[in-house]
C-alpha positions in Angstrom: -21.3 -14.4 -38.5 -23.2 -17.5 -39.7 -23.6 -19.0 -36.3 -24.7 -17.8 -32.8 -21.9 -15.6 -31.2 -21.2 -15.0 -27.6 -19.8 -11.5 -27.2 -18.3 -10.2 -24.0 -19.2 -6.8 -22.6 -16.0 -4.7 -22.4 -15.1 -2.3 -19.6 -15.9 0.8 -21.6 -19.4 -0.7 -22.2 -20.1 -1.2 -18.5 -23.5 0.3 -17.6 -24.7 0.8 -21.2 -28.2 -0.2 -22.1 -28.6 -3.4 -24.1 -30.2 -1.6 -27.1 -27.4 1.0 -27.2 -24.8 -1.8 -27.0 -26.4 -3.3 -30.2 -26.5 0.1 -31.8 -22.8 0.6 -31.2 -21.8 -2.9 -32.2 -24.3 -3.5 -35.1 -25.4 0.0 -36.3 -27.4 -1.4 -39.2 -29.7 -3.5 -36.9 -33.1 -1.7 -36.5 -34.7 -1.3 -33.1 -37.8 -3.1 -34.3 -35.9 -6.2 -35.2 -33.9 -6.1 -32.0 -37.1 -6.0 -30.0 -38.4 -9.1 -31.9 -35.1 -10.9 -31.2 -35.5 -10.1 -27.5 -39.2 -11.1 -27.4 -38.3 -14.5 -28.9 -35.4 -15.1 -26.6 -32.8 -15.2 -29.4 -30.8 -12.5 -27.6 -29.7 -13.3 -24.1 -27.4 -11.9 -21.5 -25.4 -14.5 -19.5 -27.9 -17.0 -20.7 -31.1 -15.2 -19.4 -33.7 -13.3 -21.3 -33.3 -9.5 -21.2 -35.1 -6.4 -22.2 -33.8 -3.6 -24.4 -33.3 -1.2 -21.4 -31.3 -3.7 -19.4 -28.0 -2.3 -18.1 -25.0 -4.4 -19.0 -22.0 -4.9 -16.8 -18.4 -5.5 -17.9 -17.6 -9.2 -18.2 -21.2 -10.2 -19.1 -21.8 -12.2 -22.3 -24.4 -11.3 -24.9 -25.8 -14.1 -27.1 -26.1 -12.7 -30.6 -27.9 -14.8 -33.3 -27.0 -14.5 -37.0 -28.3 -11.1 -38.2 -27.6 -11.3 -41.9 -24.5 -10.5 -43.8 -25.4 -6.8 -44.3 -25.9 -6.4 -40.5 -23.9 -8.8 -38.5 -20.4 -7.6 -39.3 -19.4 -5.5 -36.3 -18.1 -2.0 -37.0 -14.3 -2.1 -37.3 -12.3 -0.8 -34.4 -9.6 1.7 -35.2 -6.1 0.4 -35.4 -3.9 1.2 -32.4 -0.4 2.5 -32.8 1.7 1.5 -29.9 5.3 2.6 -29.8 8.1 0.7 -28.1 8.4 3.2 -25.2 4.8 2.8 -24.2 4.9 -0.9 -24.6 7.9 -1.1 -22.2 6.2 1.3 -19.9 3.0 -0.7 -19.5 4.8 -3.9 -19.1 6.8 -2.3 -16.2 3.5 -1.9 -14.4 2.8 -5.6 -14.2 2.8 -7.0 -10.6 1.2 -10.3 -11.3 0.5 -12.5 -14.4 -1.0 -15.9 -14.7 -3.0 -17.7 -17.5 -6.2 -16.0 -16.6 -5.4 -12.5 -15.3 -2.9 -9.7 -15.2 -2.6 -7.2 -12.3 -1.0 -3.7 -12.8 0.0 -1.1 -10.3 -1.4 1.9 -12.2 0.5 5.2 -11.7 -1.3 8.3 -10.8 -2.0 10.5 -13.8 -2.5 7.7 -16.3 -6.1 7.5 -17.7 -7.6 4.0 -17.9 -9.5 4.9 -21.1 -9.5 7.5 -23.8 -11.8 10.5 -24.1 -11.8 14.1 -25.1 -8.2 15.3 -25.3 -7.0 12.0 -23.8 -4.8 10.3 -26.4 -2.5 8.3 -24.1 -4.3 5.9 -21.9 -4.0 2.3 -20.5 -6.6 0.8 -22.8 -4.5 2.0 -25.8 -1.5 0.1 -24.5 -3.1 -3.3 -23.7 -1.8 -5.0 -26.9 1.6 -4.9 -25.3 0.3 -7.1 -22.5 -1.0 -10.0 -24.6 2.3 -11.9 -24.0 1.8 -15.5 -25.1 -2.0 -15.2 -25.3 -3.9 -15.1 -28.6 -5.8 -11.9 -27.6 -5.2 -8.7 -25.8 -6.3 -8.5 -22.1 -9.6 -6.8 -21.2 -10.4 -4.1 -18.6 -12.9 -5.4 -16.1 -13.0 -2.4 -13.8 -11.6 1.2 -13.7 -9.7 3.7 -11.6 -9.8 7.4 -11.9 -6.9 9.0 -13.8 -5.3 10.5 -10.7 -5.9 7.4 -8.5 -3.0 4.9 -8.4 -2.9 1.2 -7.5 -4.3 -2.2 -8.3 -6.1 -2.7 -11.5 -7.1 -6.2 -12.8 -7.1 -7.3 -16.5 -8.8 -10.5 -17.8 -6.8 -12.5 -20.4 -9.7 -14.1 -22.0 -13.5 -13.7 -22.5 -14.1 -16.5 -20.0 -12.0 -14.8 -17.4 -13.6 -11.5 -18.1 -17.0 -13.0 -17.5 -15.9 -14.5 -14.2 -14.3 -11.4 -13.0 -17.2 -9.3 -14.1 -19.5 -11.5 -12.1 -17.2 -11.0 -9.1 -17.4 -7.3 -9.3 -21.2 -7.2 -10.1 -21.9 -9.5 -7.2 -19.7 -7.5 -4.8 -17.4 -10.5 -4.4 -14.3 -8.3 -4.7 -13.0 -6.7 -1.6 -11.1 -3.5 -2.5 -9.1 -1.5 0.0 -8.0 2.1 -0.7 -5.5 4.1 1.3 -5.9 7.9 1.5 -4.4 10.9 3.3 -7.2 13.2 4.3 -7.5 16.7 5.8 -8.7 16.4 9.4 -9.8 13.2 11.1 -13.2 11.5 10.5 -15.5 11.1 13.4 -16.2 8.4 14.5 -12.8 6.8 13.7 -14.5 3.9 12.0 -17.8 3.6 10.3 -19.9 3.4 7.1 -20.9 6.2 4.7 -24.3 5.4 3.1 -24.9 8.3 0.9 -26.4 8.2 -2.6 -24.6 10.2 -5.3 -25.7 11.9 -8.5 -23.7 13.3 -11.3 -23.8 17.1 -11.5 -24.7 18.4 -15.0 -26.2 15.2 -16.3 -25.2 11.6 -17.0 -22.1 12.6 -18.9 -20.7 14.8 -16.2 -17.7 13.6 -14.1 -18.3 15.4 -10.8 -20.8 13.8 -8.3 -22.4 15.1 -5.2 -24.8 13.8 -2.5 -28.2 13.2 -4.1 -31.3 15.0 -3.1 -34.3 13.0 -1.9 -36.3 11.7 -4.9 -33.5 12.5 -7.4 -34.1 10.1 -10.3 -30.4 10.1 -11.2 -29.3 9.1 -7.6 -27.1 6.0 -7.3 -26.9 4.0 -4.1 -23.3 4.4 -2.7 -21.8 2.7 0.4 -18.2 3.0 1.7 -16.7 1.6 4.9 -13.8 3.5 6.3 -11.3 3.2 9.2 -8.8 5.7 10.5 -5.4 4.0 10.6 -3.4 7.0 12.1 -4.1 10.6 12.9 -1.3 13.2 12.6 -2.2 15.9 15.1 -5.5 17.5 14.0 -4.3 18.3 10.5 -4.2 14.9 8.7 -5.4 11.3 9.0 -4.4 8.2 7.1 -7.8 6.5 6.3 -8.4 3.1 4.8 -11.6 3.0 2.6 -13.5 -0.1 1.5 -16.1 0.7 -1.1 -19.1 -1.7 -1.2 -20.5 -0.1 -4.4 -18.4 1.3 -7.3 -19.7 4.7 -8.3 -17.8 7.4 -10.1 -15.6 9.3 -7.7 -17.4 7.5 -4.8 -14.5 7.6 -2.2 -13.6 11.2 -3.1 -17.2 12.4 -2.8 -17.8 10.4 0.4 -14.6 11.7 2.0 -15.7 15.2 1.3 -19.2 14.6 2.5 -17.9 13.7 6.0 -15.8 16.8 6.2 -12.4 15.2 5.4 -11.5 15.7 1.8 -8.6 13.8 0.3 -5.3 15.6 0.1 -4.7 16.9 -3.4 -8.3 16.5 -4.4 -9.0 20.1 -5.5 -12.1 18.9 -7.5 -13.9 18.0 -4.2 -11.9 19.7 -1.5 -11.0 23.0 -3.2 -8.1 24.9 -1.7 -8.6 23.1 1.6 -7.2 19.9 -0.1 -3.9 21.5 -0.8 -2.2 22.0 2.6 1.1 23.4 1.1 4.5 22.8 2.6 6.3 19.7 1.5 3.2 17.6 1.0 2.8 17.0 -2.8 -0.2 18.5 -4.5 -1.2 15.2 -6.2 -4.3 13.2 -5.2 -3.4 11.0 -2.2 -5.7 8.1 -3.1 -4.3 4.6 -3.8 -6.0 1.3 -4.6 -3.9 -0.7 -2.1 -5.3 -4.2 -2.5 -7.9 -6.5 -3.9 -9.3 -9.8 -2.7 -11.5 -11.6 -5.2 -12.5 -15.0 -6.6 -9.9 -16.1 -9.1 -11.4 -17.3 -12.5 -9.6 -20.6 -12.1 -10.9 -21.2 -8.5 -10.0 -20.1 -5.0 -9.4 -16.6 -3.7 -6.8 -14.2 -5.0 -5.2 -11.4 -3.0 -2.6 -8.8 -4.1 -1.3 -5.5 -2.9 0.3 -2.6 -4.8 3.1 -0.4 -3.5 2.3 3.3 -2.8 3.1 5.8 -5.6 6.2 8.0 -5.2 4.2 11.1 -4.1 2.4 9.2 -1.3 5.6 7.5 -0.2 7.1 10.9 0.3 4.1 12.1 2.4 4.2 8.9 4.4 7.9 9.5 5.2 7.3 13.2 6.0 4.5 12.3 8.5 6.2 9.3 10.0 3.5 6.8 8.9 4.3 3.1 8.9 2.6 0.8 6.3 2.4 -2.1 8.8 0.0 0.0 11.0 -2.8 -0.6 8.5 -3.1 -4.4 9.4 -6.5 -5.3 10.6 -7.9 -1.8 9.9 -11.4 -3.1 9.4 -11.6 -5.6 12.2 -14.8 -5.2 14.2 -16.6 -3.4 11.3 -19.5 -5.4 9.9 -19.4 -5.5 6.1 
């Protein structure tokens, strides 16, 4: 790298500190030299000066000056082995494709990224979605493994930066559908409840944060009951304002109506039995955001098979969700 490079922040780097981002990308770069580069403005994030402890967001761009041949070669990424079956599978998930983005309807049970004991995941299949583009698409946001629905991919660094800004600036309106146990009261409202990870930063489960908790993260979710089924179930539309780990699941539990199939947060209560499937009933139904090429972009994703079954069993009609958030200030 003999010239200045502009490197995009990937989805798996979302939330990482700038100094740790450099340590991961350029392990031979010393902290002292990085601090000097930051003080002199040679390293910038989206064109602005930044400090070592700045948190990066997916889609942002880091300006990296020449670091020297012994330092500036990024650590090689492991080669991905993608079989024909997985390639065909991930292509079957595509519900929209244009020159700047791809949208998938992710099935429940498919992890977005790898981890301990997770070898098959969406990120490992993205090479199959390059199509005519020169590079593989990039993840710009995530869904839980057991959450189905809309997930947007950027087809270039420029698109990733634009989409990353849309998510960071809360210019992406996401609607989730869920089947919950009981009925929230009131029928429409906003859950403003900070969350903190249990067991430290690497833990997955979150819970309402105690006052003064240093690890607390601001979390806000709008909700609206679409239909109640007796006193046992309710179909609820959720609109998260922030994007915390397990936010909707934790917020649904906090107001006393855990999501059906969510044993992690609802325990045995979340599994009503009978013909209702035991899978998590949470689906990213739609997204409305600024398209990288201009204008607004809106798309919906069909319900997964297990939720379609429950909707049929309970006599729920998808058209009933129209205008669910009318009258609720965002």
